[in-house]
C-alpha positions in Angstrom: 0.0 0.0 0.0 1.0 3.6 -0.5 1.9 6.1 2.2 -1.3 7.9 1.4 -3.4 4.7 2.0 -1.8 4.2 5.4 -3.4 7.5 6.6 -6.8 6.0 6.1 -6.1 2.4 7.2 -4.6 3.7 10.5 -8.2 4.5 11.5 -9.9 1.4 10.1 -7.3 -1.3 10.8 -4.5 0.3 13.0 -2.8 -3.0 14.0 -2.3 -4.1 10.4 -1.2 -0.6 9.4 1.4 -0.5 12.2 2.7 -3.9 11.1 2.9 -2.7 7.5 4.9 0.4 8.3 7.1 -1.2 10.9 9.9 -2.1 8.5 9.6 1.1 6.4 12.2 3.6 7.6 10.5 6.6 5.8 6.9 5.8 6.9 7.0 8.5 9.5 7.7 11.3 7.1 4.4 11.6 5.4 2.2 11.7 8.5 4.8 14.0 10.2 4.5 16.6 7.3 0.7 16.2 7.3 0.5 16.9 11.0 2.6 20.0 10.6 0.5 21.3 7.7 -2.8 20.7 9.6 -1.4 22.3 12.7 -0.3 25.4 10.7 -3.8 25.6 9.2 -5.3 25.3 12.8 -2.9 28.1 14.0 -4.1 30.4 11.1 -7.8 29.7 11.8 -7.4 30.4 15.5 -5.2 33.4 15.0 -7.9 36.1 15.4 -9.0 34.6 18.7 -5.4 34.2 19.8 -4.6 37.8 19.0 -7.7 39.1 20.7 -6.8 37.2 23.9 -3.2 38.4 23.8 -4.2 42.0 23.3 -6.9 41.9 26.0 -4.4 40.5 28.4 -1.8 43.1 27.6 -4.3 46.0 27.6 -4.9 45.2 31.3 -1.3 46.1 32.0 -0.7 49.7 33.1 2.3 50.3 30.9 0.6 49.1 27.7 0.4 51.6 24.8 -1.5 51.4 21.5 1.8 51.7 19.6 2.7 48.3 20.9 -0.3 46.6 19.2 1.2 46.2 15.7 4.4 44.7 17.1 2.5 42.4 19.4 0.3 41.2 16.5 3.2 40.5 14.3 5.2 38.8 17.0 2.2 36.6 18.0 1.7 35.5 14.4 5.4 34.6 13.9 5.5 32.8 17.1 2.4 30.8 16.3 3.8 29.7 12.9 7.2 28.9 14.1 6.3 27.2 17.4 3.7 24.8 15.7 6.2 22.8 13.7 8.9 23.0 16.4 6.5 21.7 19.0 5.5 18.8 16.8 9.1 17.9 16.1 9.8 18.1 19.8 6.9 15.8 20.7 7.7 13.3 18.0 11.5 12.9 18.4 11.6 13.3 22.2 8.6 11.1 22.5 10.5 8.5 20.6 13.1 8.5 23.3 10.4 8.2 26.0 8.9 5.2 24.3 12.4 3.8 23.8 12.7 3.8 27.6 9.3 2.0 27.8 10.7 -0.5 25.2 13.6 -1.3 27.6 11.3 -1.6 30.6 9.0 -4.1 28.9 11.9 -5.8 27.1 10.5 -5.0 23.7 12.1 -5.2 20.3 11.4 -1.8 18.8 13.9 0.5 17.2 13.9 4.3 17.8 12.7 5.2 14.3 9.9 2.6 14.5 8.7 4.4 17.6 8.9 7.7 15.9 6.8 6.3 13.1 4.3 5.0 15.7 4.0 8.4 17.3 3.4 10.3 14.0 0.5 8.0 13.2 -0.9 8.0 16.8 -0.9 11.8 16.8 -3.3 12.0 13.8 -6.6 11.8 15.9 -5.6 14.7 18.2 -4.4 16.7 15.2 -7.8 16.2 13.5 -9.5 17.2 16.8 -7.4 20.3 16.9 -8.4 21.2 13.3 -12.1 20.7 14.1 -11.7 23.0 17.2 -9.9 25.6 15.1 -12.7 25.5 12.5 -15.3 26.0 15.2 -13.4 28.8 16.7 -13.1 30.6 13.4 -16.7 30.0 12.2 -18.4 30.9 15.5 -16.2 33.9 16.0 -15.2 32.8 19.5 -13.5 35.4 21.5 -11.1 32.8 23.0 -9.8 29.4 22.0 -10.9 28.0 25.4 -14.5 28.9 24.5 -14.6 25.8 22.2 -14.1 22.3 23.5 -14.6 18.9 22.0 -14.4 17.2 25.4 -17.2 16.4 27.8 -16.3 19.7 29.6 -18.3 21.4 26.9 -21.4 20.2 28.7 -20.5 22.2 31.8 -21.4 25.9 31.9 -19.0 26.9 34.7 -15.6 26.9 33.1 -13.9 27.4 36.5 -15.5 24.4 38.2 -13.8 21.2 39.2 -16.4 19.2 37.2 -15.5 21.2 34.0 -11.7 20.5 34.4 -12.4 16.9 35.2 -14.7 16.3 32.2 -12.2 18.2 30.0 -9.9 15.2 30.3 -12.4 13.0 28.5 -11.8 14.1 24.9 -12.8 11.5 22.2 -9.9 12.5 20.0 -7.4 12.2 22.8 -8.7 8.8 23.8 -8.6 7.7 20.2 -5.0 8.7 20.0 -4.3 7.0 23.3 -5.7 3.7 21.9 -3.4 4.1 18.8 -0.4 4.6 21.1 -1.2 1.3 22.9 -1.8 -0.6 19.7 1.2 0.9 17.9 3.6 0.3 20.8 2.4 -3.3 21.1 3.2 -3.9 17.4 6.5 -2.1 17.3 7.7 -3.6 20.6 6.3 -7.0 19.9 4.8 -7.1 23.3 1.1 -7.8 24.5 -1.2 -4.8 24.5 -2.0 -5.3 28.1 1.7 -5.1 29.0 2.4 -1.8 27.3 -1.1 -0.5 27.9 -0.7 -0.5 31.7 2.3 1.8 31.4 0.9 4.1 28.7 -2.5 4.5 30.2 -1.1 4.8 33.7 1.3 7.6 32.6 -1.6 9.4 30.8 -3.7 9.3 34.0 -0.8 10.6 36.1 -0.1 13.5 33.7 -3.8 14.3 33.5 -4.2 14.4 37.3 -1.1 16.6 37.6 -2.4 18.9 34.9 -5.8 19.1 36.6 -4.1 19.9 40.0 -2.0 22.6 38.5 -5.1 24.3 36.9 -7.0 24.2 40.2 -4.1 25.8 42.0 -3.8 28.7 39.6 
């Protein structure tokens, strides 16, 4: 199958797709570039809301002047376009090292670039979720990116409540990606899903709880 076909089969038959790309050293490149392109589109769609939030925050500062607005707008745009691909690269290649550590713990057989490939494919659901969020932010004219949520937190009116932050963890696109991480790691490491799943899901829960705690303390 072609690189393009794998982008579709990763959703319909993920295990078979991971097995197919396991031996291909360049399989990571196409989804990696696609993720960057989609992320840049998302950044552009969310830019009006991002700029508005940034300006509103700075206007509250006593030393803010209108002359600073143009500089802030341009700087925010550049930072958004630059940081998106850099953040993705950081997540993919540093993530490969993290999963390589897991590979050692579970005595797996994965190579570093196989894990990089797994990560690029597993990131696709959250990337698609981010694009949908960006489209909704743009089309609804939301004043802030946080006004739009695809998680269960969207059902809660009070955005400051514990229930909102708790339900915000349950995002279908994040859970979809989490499942791909487990399936992909199992294939690449040649270890049972239960073995790798305990570690991956456990780490996800710990990170989610820490993030929730930090938000509540702010």
